[in-house]
Each structure stands twice: as structure tokens, then as C-alpha cells.
C-alpha positions as CSV (number, residue, x, y, z in Angstrom):
1,X,46.6,59.6,-130.3
2,X,44.6,62.6,-130.7
3,X,42.4,60.6,-128.0
4,X,45.3,59.9,-125.7
5,X,46.3,63.5,-126.0
6,X,42.8,64.5,-125.3
7,X,42.7,62.2,-122.0
8,X,46.1,63.7,-121.3
9,X,44.9,67.4,-121.4
10,X,41.8,66.5,-119.4
11,X,43.8,64.9,-116.7
12,X,46.1,67.8,-116.6
13,X,43.4,70.3,-116.1
14,X,42.1,68.3,-113.2
15,X,44.7,68.1,-111.4
16,X,45.3,71.8,-112.0
17,X,41.9,72.3,-110.7
18,X,42.5,70.0,-107.7
19,X,45.7,72.2,-106.8
20,X,43.8,75.2,-107.3
21,X,41.0,73.7,-105.1
22,X,43.9,72.9,-102.4
23,X,45.4,76.2,-102.8
24,X,41.9,78.0,-102.2
25,X,41.3,75.8,-99.2
26,X,44.4,76.3,-97.5
27,X,44.2,79.9,-98.0
28,X,40.8,80.5,-97.0
29,X,39.9,77.3,-94.7
30,X,39.7,79.3,-91.6
31,X,37.6,81.8,-92.9
32,X,35.0,79.3,-94.6
33,X,34.9,77.2,-91.0
34,X,34.4,80.7,-89.4
35,X,31.8,81.5,-91.7
36,X,30.3,78.2,-91.1
37,X,30.6,78.5,-87.7
38,X,29.1,81.7,-87.7
39,X,25.8,80.4,-89.7
40,X,25.3,78.1,-87.5
41,X,25.3,80.2,-84.4
42,X,23.2,82.7,-86.3
43,X,20.9,79.8,-86.8
44,X,20.7,78.7,-83.2
45,X,20.5,82.1,-81.9
46,X,17.3,82.7,-84.3
47,X,15.6,79.6,-83.2
48,X,16.6,80.3,-79.4
49,X,15.4,83.7,-79.5
50,X,12.2,82.4,-81.3
51,X,11.8,79.8,-78.8
52,X,12.4,82.3,-76.0
53,X,9.5,84.7,-77.1
54,X,6.9,82.0,-77.3
55,X,8.4,80.8,-73.7
56,X,8.1,84.5,-72.1
57,X,4.7,85.0,-74.0
58,X,3.4,81.6,-72.7
59,X,4.8,82.8,-69.0
60,X,3.1,86.2,-69.1
61,X,-0.2,84.5,-70.1
62,X,-0.1,82.0,-67.4
63,X,1.0,85.1,-64.9
64,X,-1.8,87.2,-66.2
65,X,-4.5,84.0,-65.6
66,X,-3.1,83.6,-62.0
67,X,-3.6,87.3,-61.5
68,X,-6.8,86.9,-62.1
69,X,-7.1,83.9,-60.2
70,X,-5.6,85.6,-57.1
71,X,-8.3,88.3,-57.0
72,X,-8.0,91.0,-54.2
73,X,-4.8,88.9,-52.9
74,X,-1.5,91.0,-53.1
75,X,0.0,88.7,-55.0
76,X,-2.2,89.6,-58.1
77,X,-1.4,93.3,-57.5
78,X,2.5,92.2,-57.4
79,X,2.1,90.1,-60.8
80,X,0.4,92.7,-62.3
81,X,3.2,95.3,-61.5
82,X,5.7,93.1,-62.9
83,X,3.9,92.3,-66.4
84,X,3.1,96.0,-66.8
85,X,7.0,96.7,-66.4
86,X,8.3,93.7,-68.4
87,X,4.9,91.9,-70.1
88,X,5.4,91.3,-73.7
89,X,2.4,92.2,-76.4
90,X,-1.2,91.6,-75.3
91,X,-0.7,90.6,-71.8
92,X,1.2,93.9,-71.3
93,X,-1.7,95.9,-72.1
94,X,-4.4,93.7,-70.5
95,X,-2.3,93.9,-67.0
96,X,-2.7,97.7,-67.5
97,X,-6.5,97.4,-68.2
98,X,-7.1,95.2,-65.5
99,X,-4.6,97.3,-62.9
100,X,-7.0,100.3,-64.0
101,X,-10.2,98.2,-63.1
102,X,-9.0,97.1,-59.9
103,X,-8.2,100.9,-58.8
104,X,-11.5,101.8,-60.0
105,X,-13.3,98.8,-58.3
106,X,-11.5,100.3,-54.7
107,X,-12.4,103.6,-55.2
108,X,-9.2,104.9,-56.5
109,X,-10.7,106.4,-59.3
110,X,-8.1,109.2,-60.5
111,X,-5.4,106.6,-60.3
112,X,-7.7,104.3,-62.5
113,X,-8.0,107.0,-65.3
114,X,-4.3,107.5,-65.2
115,X,-3.8,103.5,-65.8
116,X,-6.0,103.9,-68.5
117,X,-4.3,106.9,-70.3
118,X,-1.4,105.0,-70.6
119,X,-3.4,102.7,-73.1
120,X,-5.1,105.4,-74.4
121,X,-1.9,107.3,-75.2
122,X,0.1,104.3,-76.8
123,X,-0.3,104.5,-80.3
124,X,1.6,100.9,-80.5
125,X,-1.4,99.5,-79.0
126,X,-4.1,97.4,-81.0
127,X,-7.2,100.2,-81.3
128,X,-9.6,97.9,-79.7
129,X,-7.8,97.7,-76.3
130,X,-7.5,101.7,-76.7
131,X,-10.9,102.3,-77.4
132,X,-12.0,99.8,-74.5
133,X,-9.9,102.2,-72.5
134,X,-11.3,105.3,-73.5
135,X,-15.0,103.9,-72.2
136,X,-14.1,102.8,-69.2
137,X,-12.4,105.8,-68.5
138,X,-15.0,108.2,-69.5
139,X,-17.5,106.1,-67.1
140,X,-15.3,107.4,-64.3
141,X,-14.9,110.8,-65.8
142,X,-18.6,111.0,-65.7
143,X,-18.3,111.3,-61.9
144,X,-15.3,112.9,-61.1
145,X,-14.5,114.6,-64.5
146,X,-16.0,117.8,-66.4
147,X,-18.3,117.3,-69.4
148,X,-15.0,118.4,-71.4
149,X,-13.2,115.7,-70.2
150,X,-15.5,113.2,-71.0
151,X,-15.9,114.8,-74.4
152,X,-12.2,114.6,-75.0
153,X,-11.8,111.0,-74.0
154,X,-15.1,109.4,-75.6
155,X,-15.7,111.8,-78.4
156,X,-13.5,110.4,-80.9
157,X,-14.9,107.1,-80.7
158,X,-18.1,108.7,-82.0
159,X,-17.5,108.1,-85.4
160,X,-19.7,106.2,-88.4
161,X,-17.5,103.2,-88.3
162,X,-16.4,103.3,-84.8
163,X,-17.1,99.8,-82.9
164,X,-17.8,101.6,-79.8
165,X,-19.8,104.3,-80.7
166,X,-23.2,103.4,-79.1
167,X,-21.4,102.9,-75.9
168,X,-19.6,106.5,-76.3
169,X,-22.9,108.5,-77.1
170,X,-24.5,106.5,-74.0
171,X,-21.3,108.0,-71.7
172,X,-21.8,111.5,-73.2
173,X,-25.6,110.9,-72.5
174,X,-24.9,110.4,-68.7
175,X,-22.3,113.3,-69.0
176,X,-24.8,115.7,-69.7
177,X,-27.3,114.2,-66.9
178,X,-24.7,114.3,-64.4
179,X,-24.2,118.1,-64.5
180,X,-28.0,118.7,-65.2
181,X,-28.1,119.3,-68.8
182,X,-31.3,117.4,-69.1
183,X,-31.9,119.1,-72.9
184,X,-29.0,117.6,-74.0
185,X,-29.3,114.4,-72.1
186,X,-32.3,114.0,-73.8
187,X,-31.2,114.7,-77.0
188,X,-28.1,112.5,-76.9
189,X,-30.2,109.7,-75.7
190,X,-32.8,110.3,-78.7
191,X,-30.3,110.5,-81.2
192,X,-29.1,107.0,-79.8
193,X,-32.3,105.5,-79.7
194,X,-32.9,106.4,-83.5
195,X,-29.4,104.7,-84.2
196,X,-29.8,101.7,-86.6
197,X,-28.2,98.6,-85.2
198,X,-28.3,99.5,-81.6
199,X,-27.8,96.5,-78.9
200,X,-31.0,95.7,-77.2
201,X,-29.8,95.7,-73.9
202,X,-28.3,99.6,-74.6
203,X,-31.9,100.1,-76.3
204,X,-33.5,99.3,-73.1
205,X,-31.1,101.3,-70.8
206,X,-31.7,104.4,-73.5
207,X,-35.4,104.1,-73.3
208,X,-35.3,103.9,-69.4
209,X,-33.3,107.2,-69.3
210,X,-35.5,108.9,-71.8
211,X,-38.5,107.9,-69.5
212,X,-36.8,109.3,-66.3
213,X,-36.0,112.7,-67.8
214,X,-39.4,112.8,-69.3
215,X,-41.1,112.0,-65.6
216,X,-39.1,114.3,-63.7
217,X,-40.5,116.9,-66.1
218,X,-37.3,118.4,-67.2
219,X,-37.3,120.3,-70.5
220,X,-36.7,118.1,-73.6
221,X,-37.0,120.4,-76.6
């Protein structure tokens, strides 16, 4: 009898639970269905967003390559203009750098410096790209700027751990040479020559500059 009563109680409890479940479902089914649809929609949206970003990045990469392939063709400039405005990630930065380089090549030096400054002043850009822009801008400023302009741009790169410290020192030496300060130019190139780990090509250029300064009879002490 006890077992029978126990089974009966179990059946009653199960029935009560079924009724509760049915009541819960009837009351909240619209909410649950809406929530499930929303979850599916969010998942699909995230996947679409990720796919879209990957697709756009790949598209930007193709466009950048096209701009290089087209060279001096006006279409290259149009592609770069679009990438500078709407490009994503590294391709936006590369489009700025390539635009600056092209401007420098056709003698638009002030415009080139302004283009490099866009990269330099954007702290969200990878430091390597900003440092490259500093070196390229500094080289132009040797011709069109003052020694202070050059120092301001490449000076921050002359640090012990700097990846471009040797190039920055070379630019400073050229800037002193440009304004006729042969003593400081000689000191700059001499210090650079003594640096450990200086690249062979740069070492050769430094040696040539030192010999030119000496052969010119300029004061080096």
C-alpha cells in the first residue's frame, strides 16, 4: 500500500510540475521565443560583422596593391584618396605613407610633410609606422625646413632602444651639413660611426661624409 501511495504521490507531483511547466510556457512563451530569436540574430549579426570586417580588410589590401601597380596613373591617386578616407587598419596608414612618398617624388615637399604628419600625430598608429614617417619627413625637412624643424621630428627617435636611432642621427648630421655647421656635422657623424651595431651601408655613408668634411678643410674640432 505504501508503495502504491508513494507512486501515486510521485504521479501527482509530476502532474503538478507539468501543469507548472505548461503555465510557465503559456505565460512566457512569447518572451522566450523573442529572446531565442534575438540570440540567433545577435549571433548572426556578429558573424556577419566579422565576415564584413575581414572582407573589407581584404578589399582594402587589394585596392592598395592596385594603387601601387597603377603607379603614376590618376586612378592610383583616386584609390589612395579613398583608402585615406575610408580605409581600415594598416591600409589606411600605408595609403598615407604612399601618398606622402608620391608627393615628395613630384616635388610637392610641403604637402608630403603634412601627409607624414598625419601619421606621426596619430597616436593610435603603430609606433614603427610613426617612426618611419618621422625619418621620411626629417629627410625632406633637411631641404625645406630649419635645423629646429629637423630636431623636432627626428629627435625623439635618438633613444638607446630606438629602432631608427641610427637613421635619425644620420638625418641630423645632414641637417647640420646643410646649414654649413661643419663642426656639429662632423661631431654627429663621428658619434654615429662609434655606435655599436650600425648597419654596414650606413657605416659606409658615414665614412664618406666624414672624409668629405675633412677634405673640405672645415674645422672638425
